[in-house]
LOVOKE-148256 format. One record per residue (C-alpha): residue number from 1; residue in one letter; x, y, z. Coordinates in Angstrom, 2 decimals. Layout:
# residues N
+-----+------+---------+---------+---------+
| pos | code |       x |       y |       z |
+-----+------+---------+---------+---------+
| NUM |    a |       X |       Y |       Z |
...
+-----+------+---------+---------+---------+
//
This chain:
# residues 261
+-----+------+---------+---------+---------+
| pos | code |       x |       y |       z |
+-----+------+---------+---------+---------+
|   1 |    x |  -67.21 |   54.66 | -232.29 |
|   2 |    x |  -66.02 |   51.45 | -230.73 |
|   3 |    x |  -62.55 |   51.24 | -229.39 |
|   4 |    x |  -60.15 |   48.97 | -231.33 |
|   5 |    x |  -59.47 |   45.69 | -229.68 |
|   6 |    x |  -56.02 |   45.51 | -228.09 |
|   7 |    x |  -53.64 |   43.22 | -229.91 |
|   8 |    x |  -52.92 |   39.93 | -228.26 |
|   9 |    x |  -49.36 |   39.84 | -226.97 |
|  10 |    x |  -46.94 |   37.91 | -229.12 |
|  11 |    x |  -46.34 |   34.43 | -227.88 |
|  12 |    x |  -43.05 |   33.91 | -226.09 |
|  13 |    x |  -43.15 |   30.26 | -227.15 |
|  14 |    x |  -41.64 |   30.95 | -230.56 |
|  15 |    x |  -38.69 |   28.74 | -231.23 |
|  16 |    x |  -35.37 |   30.44 | -230.76 |
|  17 |    x |  -32.06 |   29.28 | -232.10 |
|  18 |    x |  -30.29 |   27.00 | -229.64 |
|  19 |    x |  -33.35 |   26.36 | -227.50 |
|  20 |    x |  -35.34 |   23.19 | -226.87 |
|  21 |    x |  -38.41 |   22.38 | -224.81 |
|  22 |    x |  -37.79 |   21.46 | -221.17 |
|  23 |    x |  -38.75 |   17.77 | -221.68 |
|  24 |    x |  -36.38 |   17.64 | -224.66 |
|  25 |    x |  -33.64 |   19.28 | -222.58 |
|  26 |    x |  -34.03 |   16.68 | -219.83 |
|  27 |    x |  -33.84 |   13.96 | -222.46 |
|  28 |    x |  -30.74 |   15.47 | -224.12 |
|  29 |    x |  -29.08 |   15.70 | -220.72 |
|  30 |    x |  -29.74 |   11.99 | -220.20 |
|  31 |    x |  -32.02 |   12.51 | -217.20 |
|  32 |    x |  -35.26 |   10.94 | -218.43 |
|  33 |    x |  -37.37 |   10.38 | -221.52 |
|  34 |    x |  -39.31 |   13.26 | -223.07 |
|  35 |    x |  -42.64 |   11.82 | -221.90 |
|  36 |    x |  -41.29 |   11.52 | -218.36 |
|  37 |    x |  -40.00 |   15.08 | -218.62 |
|  38 |    x |  -43.45 |   16.29 | -219.61 |
|  39 |    x |  -44.92 |   14.65 | -216.53 |
|  40 |    x |  -42.27 |   16.22 | -214.29 |
|  41 |    x |  -43.06 |   19.68 | -215.65 |
|  42 |    x |  -46.81 |   19.22 | -215.36 |
|  43 |    x |  -46.35 |   18.11 | -211.74 |
|  44 |    x |  -44.46 |   21.31 | -210.94 |
|  45 |    x |  -41.25 |   19.46 | -210.10 |
|  46 |    x |  -39.04 |   21.43 | -212.51 |
|  47 |    x |  -37.53 |   24.87 | -211.94 |
|  48 |    x |  -35.62 |   26.94 | -214.51 |
|  49 |    x |  -33.30 |   29.62 | -213.19 |
|  50 |    x |  -35.02 |   29.39 | -209.81 |
|  51 |    x |  -38.60 |   29.69 | -211.12 |
|  52 |    x |  -41.06 |   26.80 | -211.09 |
|  53 |    x |  -42.29 |   25.93 | -214.58 |
|  54 |    x |  -45.59 |   24.21 | -215.44 |
|  55 |    x |  -45.58 |   24.80 | -219.20 |
|  56 |    x |  -43.95 |   21.86 | -220.97 |
|  57 |    x |  -43.55 |   23.93 | -224.16 |
|  58 |    x |  -41.29 |   26.45 | -222.37 |
|  59 |    x |  -37.98 |   26.58 | -224.21 |
|  60 |    x |  -34.57 |   26.64 | -222.56 |
|  61 |    x |  -30.88 |   26.51 | -223.38 |
|  62 |    x |  -29.59 |   23.40 | -221.58 |
|  63 |    x |  -25.99 |   24.63 | -221.72 |
|  64 |    x |  -26.79 |   27.98 | -220.06 |
|  65 |    x |  -29.99 |   27.72 | -218.02 |
|  66 |    x |  -30.02 |   26.27 | -214.53 |
|  67 |    x |  -32.53 |   23.41 | -214.53 |
|  68 |    x |  -33.59 |   21.73 | -211.30 |
|  69 |    x |  -35.74 |   18.69 | -210.66 |
|  70 |    x |  -37.10 |   18.27 | -207.13 |
|  71 |    x |  -34.71 |   20.98 | -205.96 |
|  72 |    x |  -31.55 |   19.31 | -207.32 |
|  73 |    x |  -29.69 |   20.87 | -210.24 |
|  74 |    x |  -29.42 |   18.52 | -213.19 |
|  75 |    x |  -26.24 |   18.12 | -215.16 |
|  76 |    x |  -25.35 |   16.10 | -218.21 |
|  77 |    x |  -25.16 |   12.46 | -217.17 |
|  78 |    x |  -22.09 |   10.39 | -218.01 |
|  79 |    x |  -22.50 |    8.90 | -221.46 |
|  80 |    x |  -23.47 |    5.22 | -221.38 |
|  81 |    x |  -23.67 |    2.88 | -224.38 |
|  82 |    x |  -25.21 |   -0.53 | -223.79 |
|  83 |    x |  -26.02 |   -3.68 | -225.77 |
|  84 |    x |  -29.00 |   -5.80 | -224.70 |
|  85 |    x |  -30.00 |   -9.25 | -225.92 |
|  86 |    x |  -33.73 |   -8.57 | -226.07 |
|  87 |    x |  -35.94 |  -11.61 | -225.40 |
|  88 |    x |  -39.20 |  -12.25 | -227.21 |
|  89 |    x |  -42.29 |  -10.89 | -225.50 |
|  90 |    x |  -40.87 |   -7.57 | -224.32 |
|  91 |    x |  -41.91 |   -4.25 | -225.83 |
|  92 |    x |  -39.30 |   -1.62 | -226.64 |
|  93 |    x |  -40.66 |    1.20 | -224.53 |
|  94 |    x |  -40.28 |    2.49 | -221.00 |
|  95 |    x |  -43.95 |    2.92 | -220.14 |
|  96 |    x |  -46.51 |    0.64 | -221.78 |
|  97 |    x |  -50.18 |    1.71 | -221.49 |
|  98 |    x |  -51.23 |   -1.94 | -221.69 |
|  99 |    x |  -49.02 |   -2.92 | -218.78 |
| 100 |    x |  -46.92 |   -5.37 | -220.80 |
| 101 |    x |  -43.38 |   -6.34 | -219.81 |
| 102 |    x |  -40.76 |   -4.01 | -221.31 |
| 103 |    x |  -37.06 |   -4.11 | -222.07 |
| 104 |    x |  -36.49 |   -2.06 | -218.91 |
| 105 |    x |  -37.34 |   -5.14 | -216.87 |
| 106 |    x |  -33.88 |   -6.32 | -217.95 |
| 107 |    x |  -32.18 |   -3.11 | -216.77 |
| 108 |    x |  -32.59 |   -3.28 | -213.02 |
| 109 |    x |  -29.10 |   -2.03 | -212.12 |
| 110 |    x |  -29.72 |    1.09 | -210.02 |
| 111 |    x |  -26.41 |    2.59 | -211.14 |
| 112 |    x |  -27.61 |    2.96 | -214.74 |
| 113 |    x |  -28.82 |    6.42 | -215.81 |
| 114 |    x |  -31.86 |    6.87 | -218.00 |
| 115 |    x |  -31.24 |    5.11 | -221.32 |
| 116 |    x |  -33.29 |    5.26 | -224.48 |
| 117 |    x |  -33.40 |    2.56 | -227.17 |
| 118 |    x |  -31.61 |    3.18 | -230.45 |
| 119 |    x |  -34.38 |    2.11 | -232.77 |
| 120 |    x |  -36.86 |   -0.66 | -232.05 |
| 121 |    x |  -37.42 |   -4.39 | -232.04 |
| 122 |    x |  -41.09 |   -5.36 | -231.98 |
| 123 |    x |  -42.52 |   -7.52 | -229.21 |
| 124 |    x |  -42.12 |  -10.80 | -231.12 |
| 125 |    x |  -38.56 |  -10.04 | -232.28 |
| 126 |    x |  -35.39 |  -10.66 | -230.30 |
| 127 |    x |  -31.66 |  -10.07 | -230.32 |
| 128 |    x |  -29.30 |   -7.11 | -230.34 |
| 129 |    x |  -30.72 |   -3.80 | -229.15 |
| 130 |    x |  -28.64 |   -0.71 | -228.35 |
| 131 |    x |  -29.51 |    1.76 | -225.60 |
| 132 |    x |  -27.84 |    5.04 | -224.71 |
| 133 |    x |  -28.31 |    8.46 | -223.15 |
| 134 |    x |  -26.29 |   10.06 | -225.97 |
| 135 |    x |  -29.04 |   11.47 | -228.17 |
| 136 |    x |  -26.65 |   12.71 | -230.88 |
| 137 |    x |  -24.99 |    9.29 | -231.23 |
| 138 |    x |  -28.40 |    7.62 | -231.38 |
| 139 |    x |  -29.68 |   10.06 | -233.99 |
| 140 |    x |  -26.61 |    9.48 | -236.18 |
| 141 |    x |  -27.15 |    5.71 | -236.16 |
| 142 |    x |  -30.86 |    6.10 | -236.91 |
| 143 |    x |  -30.40 |    8.66 | -239.68 |
| 144 |    x |  -31.72 |    7.06 | -242.92 |
| 145 |    x |  -28.72 |    8.54 | -244.73 |
| 146 |    x |  -26.28 |    6.58 | -242.53 |
| 147 |    x |  -27.24 |    3.18 | -244.04 |
| 148 |    x |  -25.84 |    1.23 | -241.11 |
| 149 |    x |  -26.18 |   -2.50 | -241.78 |
| 150 |    x |  -28.50 |   -4.54 | -239.55 |
| 151 |    x |  -28.11 |   -8.32 | -239.78 |
| 152 |    x |  -30.86 |  -10.77 | -238.85 |
| 153 |    x |  -31.41 |  -14.51 | -238.69 |
| 154 |    x |  -34.99 |  -15.21 | -239.71 |
| 155 |    x |  -36.83 |  -18.52 | -239.48 |
| 156 |    x |  -39.72 |  -18.82 | -241.92 |
| 157 |    x |  -42.30 |  -21.41 | -242.85 |
| 158 |    x |  -44.05 |  -21.77 | -246.17 |
| 159 |    x |  -43.97 |  -23.20 | -249.65 |
| 160 |    x |  -41.35 |  -22.71 | -252.39 |
| 161 |    x |  -38.69 |  -21.58 | -249.94 |
| 162 |    x |  -36.01 |  -22.39 | -252.51 |
| 163 |    x |  -37.25 |  -19.42 | -254.58 |
| 164 |    x |  -37.09 |  -16.85 | -251.78 |
| 165 |    x |  -33.60 |  -15.55 | -252.59 |
| 166 |    x |  -34.38 |  -14.99 | -256.27 |
| 167 |    x |  -37.75 |  -13.38 | -255.54 |
| 168 |    x |  -36.33 |  -11.00 | -252.94 |
| 169 |    x |  -33.09 |  -10.12 | -254.73 |
| 170 |    x |  -34.31 |   -6.65 | -255.72 |
| 171 |    x |  -36.53 |   -6.14 | -252.69 |
| 172 |    x |  -40.31 |   -6.28 | -252.82 |
| 173 |    x |  -43.21 |   -3.88 | -253.32 |
| 174 |    x |  -45.92 |   -4.03 | -250.68 |
| 175 |    x |  -49.26 |   -4.21 | -252.55 |
| 176 |    x |  -51.28 |   -2.37 | -249.89 |
| 177 |    x |  -48.99 |    0.68 | -249.71 |
| 178 |    x |  -46.99 |    0.53 | -252.94 |
| 179 |    x |  -43.89 |    0.97 | -250.80 |
| 180 |    x |  -40.62 |   -0.59 | -251.93 |
| 181 |    x |  -38.91 |   -2.60 | -249.17 |
| 182 |    x |  -35.28 |   -3.27 | -249.99 |
| 183 |    x |  -32.93 |   -6.04 | -248.89 |
| 184 |    x |  -29.17 |   -5.60 | -249.11 |
| 185 |    x |  -28.19 |   -9.26 | -248.82 |
| 186 |    x |  -30.08 |  -12.52 | -248.34 |
| 187 |    x |  -28.62 |  -15.99 | -247.95 |
| 188 |    x |  -29.89 |  -19.40 | -246.87 |
| 189 |    x |  -28.47 |  -20.67 | -243.58 |
| 190 |    x |  -30.21 |  -24.03 | -243.38 |
| 191 |    x |  -33.46 |  -25.81 | -244.10 |
| 192 |    x |  -35.56 |  -27.72 | -241.59 |
| 193 |    x |  -38.50 |  -30.04 | -241.48 |
| 194 |    x |  -42.12 |  -29.10 | -242.19 |
| 195 |    x |  -41.29 |  -26.49 | -244.83 |
| 196 |    x |  -39.13 |  -24.28 | -242.62 |
| 197 |    x |  -35.81 |  -22.57 | -243.27 |
| 198 |    x |  -33.43 |  -20.06 | -241.67 |
| 199 |    x |  -32.17 |  -17.10 | -243.71 |
| 200 |    x |  -29.56 |  -14.48 | -242.95 |
| 201 |    x |  -30.80 |  -11.06 | -244.03 |
| 202 |    x |  -28.97 |   -7.73 | -244.12 |
| 203 |    x |  -30.82 |   -4.44 | -244.48 |
| 204 |    x |  -29.50 |   -0.90 | -244.26 |
| 205 |    x |  -32.76 |    0.90 | -243.64 |
| 206 |    x |  -35.20 |    0.59 | -240.79 |
| 207 |    x |  -38.81 |    0.91 | -241.84 |
| 208 |    x |  -41.45 |   -0.22 | -239.36 |
| 209 |    x |  -41.62 |   -4.05 | -239.23 |
| 210 |    x |  -39.47 |   -4.06 | -242.35 |
| 211 |    x |  -38.56 |   -7.76 | -242.59 |
| 212 |    x |  -41.93 |   -9.06 | -241.44 |
| 213 |    x |  -43.54 |   -7.04 | -244.22 |
| 214 |    x |  -41.01 |   -8.36 | -246.76 |
| 215 |    x |  -41.74 |  -11.98 | -245.93 |
| 216 |    x |  -45.48 |  -11.34 | -245.88 |
| 217 |    x |  -45.22 |  -10.13 | -249.47 |
| 218 |    x |  -43.25 |  -13.29 | -250.27 |
| 219 |    x |  -46.10 |  -15.36 | -248.84 |
| 220 |    x |  -44.25 |  -17.02 | -245.97 |
| 221 |    x |  -44.71 |  -16.91 | -242.21 |
| 222 |    x |  -42.00 |  -15.49 | -239.96 |
| 223 |    x |  -41.57 |  -17.81 | -236.99 |
| 224 |    x |  -38.54 |  -16.19 | -235.37 |
| 225 |    x |  -36.63 |  -13.00 | -236.07 |
| 226 |    x |  -33.30 |  -12.43 | -234.31 |
| 227 |    x |  -31.07 |   -9.40 | -234.86 |
| 228 |    x |  -27.48 |  -10.61 | -234.56 |
| 229 |    x |  -25.49 |   -7.52 | -235.57 |
| 230 |    x |  -25.65 |   -3.75 | -236.00 |
| 231 |    x |  -22.80 |   -2.50 | -238.16 |
| 232 |    x |  -19.61 |   -4.07 | -236.85 |
| 233 |    x |  -21.13 |   -4.92 | -233.46 |
| 234 |    x |  -22.23 |   -8.55 | -233.12 |
| 235 |    x |  -24.51 |  -10.07 | -230.50 |
| 236 |    x |  -22.06 |  -12.88 | -229.80 |
| 237 |    x |  -22.56 |  -14.99 | -226.68 |
| 238 |    x |  -24.55 |  -12.42 | -224.70 |
| 239 |    x |  -27.23 |  -14.35 | -222.81 |
| 240 |    x |  -30.93 |  -13.75 | -223.44 |
| 241 |    x |  -32.09 |  -10.81 | -221.30 |
| 242 |    x |  -28.50 |   -9.86 | -220.39 |
| 243 |    x |  -26.71 |   -6.61 | -221.23 |
| 244 |    x |  -23.18 |   -5.27 | -221.34 |
| 245 |    x |  -21.53 |   -1.89 | -221.75 |
| 246 |    x |  -19.92 |   -1.17 | -225.10 |
| 247 |    x |  -16.22 |   -0.50 | -225.22 |
| 248 |    x |  -14.93 |    2.85 | -226.41 |
| 249 |    x |  -13.65 |    1.15 | -229.56 |
| 250 |    x |  -17.10 |   -0.32 | -230.29 |
| 251 |    x |  -18.78 |    3.06 | -229.82 |
| 252 |    x |  -16.31 |    4.74 | -232.16 |
| 253 |    x |  -16.63 |    1.96 | -234.75 |
| 254 |    x |  -20.41 |    2.38 | -234.84 |
| 255 |    x |  -19.94 |    6.14 | -235.16 |
| 256 |    x |  -17.62 |    5.65 | -238.11 |
| 257 |    x |  -20.14 |    3.26 | -239.67 |
| 258 |    x |  -22.88 |    5.86 | -239.33 |
| 259 |    x |  -20.66 |    8.35 | -241.16 |
| 260 |    x |  -19.90 |    5.83 | -243.87 |
| 261 |    x |  -16.29 |    5.52 | -242.75 |
+-----+------+---------+---------+---------+
//
C-alpha cells in the first residue's frame, strides 16, 4: 500500500488584513513606483525586519514593519503635491520601454521625492498634470465616483463644425465598442481658417483617450488638446514644461471636490 502524499504547506502569501506587497508599500510610502519597487526586491536590495527579501509578493505592514533599502530604513516621505504644464511629445510614465522622452525630464530638481502622476495625458496632449506621492489623495481624485471636472481646450479640423455642439450634447456612442462617452459641457471658443475651431470641453470622467474618441465619432480631427483645469485648479500662466508646488488651500480644495463638497 502506497504511502499518502504529504500535503503541500499552505502558502504564506495569502492576503492578510492591513498588509500590502513590498513594492506597493514602497509606493505608498512615497519612495518609488511599484515597478521600481519590484526591481529593488528582485535585486536583493530590500530587507524587512532585518531579513533580505527577494519575493516581490511578500506582504508587509508598512506602519509596523521595518523596511530598509540599501541598508537605510525607509520612512514615509513628506507629502508633495505638484502641478506640471506637460508639453506635447512627452509620455506620462517614469520608464518608457521605447526610450521616449517622459514627463520626468521636466522634474530634474534633486530635492523632489518620487512622484506619481494623477491620471494621464497621452503623448500628443498637453497642459495641466498633477503629480504626488500621496497615494490616497491621488486615488480619491481618480475615483470614478468623485466626478471631478476636467476642462480642456480642443482645436479640431473638419466639416460641419457648427453642428458639433448639438451632436455632442448628450455624449456619443462609439460604434466599435458600443461604449457611451459623455460630455458635461461643450462650448465654442472661436473659429479659424481652413475649417478649424477651438472648443472648451468639460468632462467628469476619465476614460482612456476620452475626448479624442469623442471627436473621432463626430468625424473631426483633433489637432491640439490642452487640459487647462482640474476641478478648481487652473493651469494659469505656468510655462510649458514648468512645474510648481500646490498650496495647502489648493490641495484641500481638490480634496473637497473629490468628495463632492
